N, C-alpha and C positions, 0 to 999 in steps of 0.2 A: 504494500500500500504506500502510495506517495505521501511524503510529508506535506502538510499544508503550510504555505507561506503566509505570514501575517499581513492582513489587509483590513480595511475598514469593515467594522461589524463583527469581526471574529472575537471570540473570547480568548484571552491570553492569561496564562498562569505562569508566574516566575518566582523563583526564590531570589532573594536580594539581600544586600547589605548597603547601608547608606552611612557615610562618614562625612563629618564637616571638614572645613579647611584646616582644622587643628588635629585631624586624625581621630577625633572622638566618634565612637559608634553612636549614631542617632536613631537608627531603626534597623531591624533585621527580621527576615522571615523566620529565623530560629525562635524569635520571641513573639512575633506578631502573626505568624502564619504567612503563607505565600501571598504575593500581590496578584489579584485577579481583577482584570478590567476588560471592558469592551473597547477594542481599538477604534479610535475616532470619536469617542464620546467626550473626551476632554476631562476625564475623571482622575487622570494622573498627570504629572508634569509633561508638558509638551515635548521636552527633550527625550523623555522615555518613549512616547508614541513615535517620535521621529526615528529614534534609534532602532526600534523593533520592526519597523515597516520593512517587509521583504524578508524578514528572518524566519526561523522555524525552530521546532523542538530541538534541544541540544545545543543551541547557540548560546555562547557566553559573551556578554558585552560589558565594557567598562565605559561609563559616561561621566564626564565632568560637566557640571551644570553651574554656571555663574549665577550670582544673586538675581540678576534680571530675568533669568529663566526659571528661577525657583520661587523664592518668597520675597523678592524685591530687596532694594537697598534698605539699610537701617536708616530710619528717619528720626533724627534727634528731636524734632518737634512733637513726637509721640511719647517722649519721656517727660514726665511732669510730676510735680508734687501735689498730692491730694490731701487737703486739710482733714484731720481726723474727724471733725464735725460734719464733713460731707459724706462720710461713709455710714452705712447702716449701723444703728446702735447695737452693740453686742456682737458685731462681726469680728470673728477671730482672724486677725491678719498677721501673717508671718512672712518674712523675706523668703523668696524662692517659690512661694505658692502663687496660684493663679486666682484672680478675681474675674467674675463675669459681669459685664454691664449690658444694659438694654432691657427694656420692659415693654410689655404690650406688643404693639406692631413695630417697635423700633428693632433694628437688627441687633443681635447679641454678638458681643465681641469679648476677647480675652485681654486682660491686663495682668502683667506679671508684676509682683511686688519685688522691687529691687532692694529696698532697705527702709528702715524706720528713720524718720527725721524728727527734729524737735517739734514740728507742728503736725505731723501726720506720717505719710508714706510716699516714697518715690516709686511711681508706677511707670511701666513701659507698655505701650500699646502696640509695639512691633511684634510680628510673628517671632517666636523664639529663634528661628533660623534665618531671619532677615539679615542681609549683609554677608551671608556665608556662601562660599562656593561648596557645592556638594559633590562627593564622589560616590557614584552608584554602580555597584556590580550586580548584574542580572544574569540569571541562569534560567533560560526559557524551558519549562518542563511540560507545558501542554498548550496546544493551540487547537481550537475546535470551532466548528460552525454551531451556532445556537439553533435550537429547535424552533419551529413555528410558534409554539406555546411560549417559549422564553422571549421571543421577539415581541409577541403580543402583550405580555405582561411586563416586559423590559426588566426581567430578573432571571437569574439562573434557577434551574430546578434541582440542582445538586450542590452539595457542600464541597468546596474545593479541597477540604482536608479529608475527604473520603468518608464523611459521616453521614 
């Protein structure tokens, strides 16, 4: 049976590791399970979709993704001090933790707590990987055409981990 080459609309399963520009492991299929996506739907970084196009099962790829192709440049204007009295009463705030903003129909976004200040907390609204070049290693382990039912419901009918 001929191997299927990756093109738009196919389901791709890949084991991966992702390191930042300091060599720190950011994510891995060993911890998070394999990456599964439909080629062309934009649910993964564009650099990944571009790199796997025309590839097939068994291919191993190494991709360098600059900040502009990943989570954007670090924006200093998104780092700000939040006065303690502007935070919900009784909220436990610790450096290194994430706070979530947005209520009702407003979009929800993450703020990282950088440190406590005399008046409150220094918060960062950047994505944790903003400003970082990412090194991604992919091992393509499965490529398949979706069934008519999966296309209709826009979801897989199987668990990529075999369960």
